[in-house]
C-alpha positions in Angstrom: -21.7 43.0 -13.6 -19.2 45.7 -12.7 -18.8 46.3 -9.0 -17.6 49.4 -7.1 -15.2 49.0 -4.2 -16.0 51.1 -1.2 -14.2 51.4 2.1 -15.9 52.7 5.2 -13.2 54.0 7.5 -14.8 54.0 10.9 -17.8 51.8 11.5 -19.5 53.2 14.6 -23.1 54.2 14.7 -23.1 55.9 11.2 -20.6 53.6 9.4 -22.4 50.4 10.5 -25.8 51.7 9.3 -24.2 52.7 6.0 -22.6 49.2 5.7 -26.0 47.6 6.2 -27.6 49.8 3.6 -24.9 49.1 1.0 -24.9 45.4 1.8 -28.2 45.2 -0.1 -26.7 46.5 -3.3 -25.2 43.7 -5.4 -22.9 46.0 -7.4 -21.0 47.2 -4.3 -18.1 45.5 -2.5 -17.8 46.9 1.0 -14.7 46.9 3.3 -15.3 48.2 6.8 -12.9 49.2 9.6 -13.2 49.4 13.4 -10.9 50.0 16.3 -12.9 47.6 18.5 -11.9 43.9 18.2 -15.4 42.8 19.5 -17.1 44.4 16.5 -15.2 42.5 13.8 -17.6 39.5 13.7 -20.7 41.7 13.4 -19.0 43.7 10.6 -18.0 40.6 8.7 -21.7 39.6 8.7 -22.7 42.8 6.8 -19.7 43.5 4.7 -17.3 41.7 2.3 -14.3 42.4 4.5 -13.7 43.8 8.0 -10.4 45.2 9.3 -9.2 46.1 12.7 -7.6 49.5 12.0 -6.8 53.0 13.2 -7.0 55.7 10.6 -3.6 57.0 11.4 -1.9 53.6 10.9 -0.2 54.1 7.5 0.5 50.4 6.9 -3.0 49.4 7.8 -4.5 52.1 5.7 -2.4 50.9 2.7 -4.1 47.5 3.1 -7.5 49.2 3.2 -7.1 51.5 0.2 -5.8 48.8 -2.2 -8.2 48.8 -5.1 -10.8 51.1 -3.5 -12.7 53.6 -5.6 -14.6 55.3 -2.8 -13.6 56.0 0.8 -16.1 57.2 3.5 -14.3 58.7 6.4 -16.7 58.3 9.4 -14.3 58.1 12.3 -15.2 59.1 15.9 -13.4 59.3 19.2 -13.7 56.6 21.8 -11.8 55.7 24.9 -8.6 57.7 25.4 -8.2 58.6 21.7 -7.8 62.3 21.1 -9.5 64.4 18.5 -6.1 65.0 16.9 -5.3 61.3 16.7 -8.7 60.3 15.5 -9.6 63.0 13.0 -6.5 65.1 11.9 -4.0 62.3 11.9 -6.3 60.1 9.9 -6.7 62.9 7.3 -3.0 63.5 7.2 -2.3 59.8 6.7 -4.7 59.7 3.8 -3.0 62.7 2.2 0.4 61.0 2.5 -0.9 57.8 0.8 -3.3 59.1 -1.9 -0.6 59.3 -4.7 -0.1 55.5 -4.3 -3.7 54.7 -5.0 -4.9 56.1 -8.4 -8.0 53.9 -8.3 -9.5 56.2 -5.6 -12.1 58.5 -7.2 -14.1 59.8 -4.3 -13.7 60.7 -0.6 -16.8 61.4 1.6 -16.2 62.8 5.1 -18.8 63.1 7.9 -17.9 66.3 9.7 -19.8 68.4 12.2 -21.8 71.7 12.2 -20.0 72.4 15.6 -17.3 74.2 13.6 -19.6 77.2 13.2 -19.3 77.9 16.9 -21.4 80.5 18.7 -23.2 82.8 16.2 -25.7 84.0 18.8 -28.5 82.0 17.1 -27.9 83.6 13.7 -28.2 81.7 10.4 -25.1 80.2 8.8 -24.5 78.4 5.6 -21.5 76.8 3.8 -20.1 80.2 2.9 -19.9 81.2 6.6 -16.3 81.0 7.9 -15.7 78.4 10.7 -15.5 79.9 14.2 -14.8 76.9 16.4 -15.4 77.4 20.1 -12.7 75.1 21.5 -9.5 73.2 20.5 -11.5 70.1 19.4 -13.5 72.3 17.0 -10.2 73.7 15.6 -9.1 70.2 14.9 -12.3 69.4 13.0 -11.7 72.5 10.9 -8.2 71.4 10.1 -9.4 67.9 9.3 -12.0 69.2 6.9 -9.5 71.4 5.1 -6.9 68.6 4.9 -9.3 66.3 3.2 -10.7 69.0 0.9 -7.2 69.8 -0.2 -7.0 66.2 -1.6 -9.5 67.1 -4.3 -8.2 66.8 -7.9 -9.8 66.4 -11.3 -9.3 62.7 -10.7 -10.6 62.5 -7.1 -13.6 64.3 -5.7 -13.9 65.2 -2.0 -17.1 66.0 -0.2 -17.7 67.0 3.5 -21.1 66.6 5.1 -21.4 68.8 8.2 -23.7 66.8 10.3 -26.1 68.1 12.9 -26.7 66.2 16.2 -27.2 62.6 15.3 -30.2 60.6 16.4 -32.1 57.5 15.2 -32.8 53.9 16.0 -30.9 53.0 19.2 -30.0 56.7 19.7 -33.5 58.2 20.2 -33.9 61.7 21.5 -35.7 60.4 24.6 -32.7 58.3 25.5 -30.3 61.2 24.8 -32.2 63.6 27.0 -33.7 61.4 29.7 -30.8 62.3 32.2 -31.9 66.0 31.9 -35.4 65.3 33.3 -36.1 67.3 36.4 -32.8 69.1 36.4 -31.9 72.8 36.4 -29.8 73.9 33.5 -27.8 77.2 33.1 -29.1 79.7 30.5 -32.5 80.3 29.0 -32.7 77.4 26.5 -32.9 79.8 23.6 -29.9 78.4 21.7 -30.5 76.9 18.3 -30.4 73.1 17.9 -29.6 71.3 14.7 -30.3 67.6 14.3 -30.2 65.0 11.6 -31.7 61.5 11.6 -29.5 58.5 10.8 -31.7 57.6 7.9 -30.9 61.0 6.2 -27.1 60.6 6.9 -27.2 57.3 5.1 -29.4 58.7 2.4 -27.3 61.8 1.9 -24.0 59.8 1.7 -25.6 57.6 -1.0 -26.8 60.8 -2.8 -23.3 62.2 -2.7 -21.9 59.0 -4.1 -24.4 58.8 -6.9 -24.1 62.4 -7.9 -20.4 62.8 -7.3 -20.9 65.9 -5.1 -17.8 67.9 -4.1 -17.0 70.5 -1.5 -19.0 71.2 1.7 -22.7 70.5 2.4 -24.6 71.1 5.7 -26.7 68.1 6.7 -29.4 69.2 9.2 -33.1 68.8 9.1 -35.7 71.6 8.9 -36.8 71.7 12.5 -34.4 74.3 14.1 -36.0 74.1 17.5 -34.4 76.0 20.4 -32.8 73.7 23.0 -35.6 74.6 25.3 -38.4 73.7 22.9 -36.7 70.5 22.0 -36.2 69.4 25.7 -39.8 70.4 26.5 -41.2 68.2 23.6 -38.9 65.3 24.2 -39.5 65.1 28.0 -43.2 65.7 27.7 -43.5 62.9 25.1 -41.7 60.6 27.5 -43.8 61.6 30.5 -40.6 62.9 32.2 -40.2 65.9 34.5 -39.4 69.2 32.6 -36.2 71.1 32.7 -35.9 74.3 34.7 -33.7 77.1 33.2 -31.6 79.3 35.4 -31.0 82.5 33.4 -28.7 83.9 36.1 -26.1 81.5 34.9 -24.5 81.6 31.4 -25.2 78.7 29.1 -22.3 76.2 28.8 -23.1 75.3 25.2 -20.1 76.1 23.0 -22.1 76.5 19.7 -25.3 78.3 18.8 -26.2 78.8 15.2 -29.1 78.0 12.9 -27.6 75.9 10.1 -29.0 76.2 6.6 -29.6 73.0 4.6 -30.5 74.9 1.4 -27.4 73.9 -0.6 -28.0 70.1 -0.4 -31.7 70.6 -1.2 -30.7 72.7 -4.2 -28.4 69.9 -5.3 -31.5 67.6 -5.3 -31.4 65.7 -2.0 -34.9 65.1 -0.6 -35.0 64.5 3.1 -36.4 61.2 4.4 -37.2 62.8 7.8 -37.3 66.6 7.3 -38.7 67.2 10.8 -37.5 65.8 14.1 -39.2 62.5 15.0 -40.0 62.4 18.7 
């Protein structure tokens, strides 16, 4: 049986779930990385190899990339690591090394819808130009473009712009419980965009199987306002509602309704098309 070698660069919440999913497929050999020594043992239990590695470490990345056919870039900031160090430097290091690894056929990057910025609640899709609201958003745009520039006839590159992530262990009730009974600035009319962990894993597998390229938004169909979402989540959890203070401007740096039409047109069927409360 022919096997496919896959590296997951960054095994946090998403990467670990992906590793568990792929562990069940006998034709895949999975290598996972983490920057947290304490996670190595757990990753070794669900992958073929686990490495302690930062994405901007060129020598470590060489070790990771040896013989790989697919790389999933699912890095995230933690501790004192900056966005530039975590995202952009990782992408730039990959760029510098790619010519040395002709076996690499596909790169899948989990980005963020936050790069659309504040569109006053209007719809955006993959053709909408990025409008990041802060320096971190600018770095995410640069990271995306750096990776997309790696695409060749030999190596396909796909970016998934994820909505807010929730799922097992990161339930909406847990995320929003601290907001119960508080007063928040604004009116709560900003758009929210969410995606369940099951669909992140499902979409990455879909991208792998169908060799998708370029950019795809990955958000579900709910598109509730922040106010609607908080009301439903807190009510479901029997927690005190939020009060909105319209005399103060909202502090949210992004406000756009993100279309998922492109990935649906490509054939992806959502596992959880609506928010699960």
